[in-house]
N, C-alpha and C positions, 0 to 999 in steps of 0.2 A: 439765639445764643448769647443773650444779654448777660446771663449769669456769670460768664467768664470774666467780664470786667470787674465784677465785685470781688471774685476770688483773687484775681491778679492784684488788685488794689490791696487786699488783705495780706498778701504775701509781703508786701513792703511794710517795714516796721516790725515784722516778726522774725527778722533774721537775727538781730542781736539780743540774745537772752542770757546775758551774763549776770550771775548773782553772787559772784565770788568776792571775797575780801581777804586781805592779808593781815595776819597777826604778828608778823615779824617786827621785833623792836627796832632793828636797823632798817626801817622802811625806805625803799627806793621807789618813788612814785613813777618815775620814767620807766623803770623796768617792769613795774606792775602793769601799766597801761600797754606797754609793748608786748609783754607775755600774754596778756589777756586777749588782745587783738589777734596775736599770732595763733593762739589756741583756737579761738572761735572762728576766725575766718580761713586760716590756712591749715588747720589741723596739726599745728606744731605745739604739742603739749608739754614738752620737757621743762622749759623755764617756768611755765604757768604752774605745773605740778610741784616743782621745787619751791616756788614762792609760797604756795599754800601748804607745803609739807604733806602732800598726798602723792600716791602713785600716779604714773602717767595713765594707767589703765582707769583708775577712778576718775581722773580729770576728763578723760575722753568720755567715759560713760556718763558723767554728770552733764556735760555740755550737749552730747547727742540726745540724751533723754529729754532734756529741757526743750531742745529744738524740735524734736519729733512731736512732743506733746503739743507745742504751740501750733505746729502744722495740723495736726489731727483735729484740734479744736475749731479750725477754720471750716471743717466739713461736718460738724456735729448736726447741722440741719439739712444736709445733703443726702438724698437717698439714691442717687444715681452715680455713685462712684464707689469702687470696691477698695478694700484695704491695700490691695496691690497697687491700684491706681494712685492712692494717696502716697504710698511708699515711693512709687516712681517719681511722682511730683517732687517729693521731699529731696530725692537724690539730685534732681535738677537744680533745686534751690541751693543745695550744697556746692554745686558747680558755680552758681552765682556768687556765693560767699567768697570763693577763691579768686574772684575778679577784684576784690578789694585791694586798692593800692594806698598805702599810707606809710609815713615815716614819723616816728615819735622823736621830737626835737629837744625841747628844754623843759625843765621843771623849776618852779619857784615855790618856796615855803613861806607861808605868812606867819604872823605873830601868834596866831591861834594854833599853829602846828598842822594846818591844812595845806594842800598843794594845788597849784595850777600847772597843767601840762599842756604844751602846744604840740599839735599833730598836723603834719603836712599831708593833705589828702589830694588825690587825683580823682575827681568825680567820674564814676561809671554811668553810661547812659542806658544801661540794660533795662531799667524799669521805665525809662522815658519812651522806649520804643516798644514796650511790651503790649500796649494797647493795639498798635498798628500790627504787630506780629499776630496778635490774637484774631484780629479781624481778617487777616490774610489766610490763616489756617482754618478758621471757621468757614470762609468762602470756599476753600478747597473741599472741605468736608460735605458742605451743602451741594456743591457741584457733583460729588460722587454719590449723592442720594442718601446721605446719612442725616440722622437727626440727633439732637441733644440727648434725647431719651434712649438712644441705642446703647446697648452694653459697651462700655469701654470708650465711647466717643468723648464724653466729658473729660475724662482723664487724659486722653490722647491730645485733645486740643490744648489742655493746660501744659502738658510736658513739651509738646511740639512748639508752642508759642514761646516758652522760655528758651528752648534750644535755638530757636531762630534769632532771638534777641542776643543770646550769648554769642552766636556766630558773628553777628555784625557789631558787637560791643566796641565802643570807642571811649576815650577819656577826655574830659574837659580840662581847662586851665587848673593848675594846683591852687588850692585854698588852704589856709591855715585855720584850724579849729582849736580853740582853747577850752579845755575841760577841767572841772574841779575834781580832785580826789580828796574826800573829807572823811573825818572820823564819824562812825555811826553811833547809835546809842550804846552799843557794846564795846565801844572804844577801838574798833577795828577800822581799817581804811577801806573805802570802796568808791566805785564809780556809781552814782545814782542813776536811776532810770532816765532821768532828764538828760544827764550828761551823756550817757550811752546813746540816747536818741539823736543828740547833736551830731555825734560821729557818724551814725547810721545815715542820717539825712544828707550829710555832706558827701559820704562815699557813694551813696545810691539815691541821688535826687529823683523826684517823680515829676510828672507833668500833671498839673491840676486840670 
């Protein structure tokens, strides 16, 4: 069952898929980062939708579709997991997202009109324990006489491994992450992929 490790590692880094940017003239970088994180991690879309001047329904749809597409892409080369299995796994990763602990603190504007925003983060160890959880669940399946190629086994190992790590999740010492919110080529503010990854890595560190 070596393939589980690959899929689990792919899960990390595919949580944060925000491509939003704000067009408001009275831009508030702190609120932008806070509402973006709240929408993506905790499913609180109200402030995020207001900031982008779209409906909460559209904000929810945008984020969920991007997230589900990123999960689906992980299994493009896999022929032993059903659409239901992928959907069940995605639901577990939504639960992982809700473990995110952060507090947006200060913002500073530079002479170019760009911002730096500091975010206090409490690191979750959910992905650091996932490899061990996967090994434990795989061992249980093997003891029951199951094989990776058996229908549903691949998906069940993934979802049960994630659940096991969620159940024993704990947080490390708080760290402060500083991210840049800059104007893009169209003149709107956004968090770049690099900046989003900094937050993701801090909130959900992995074990190499």
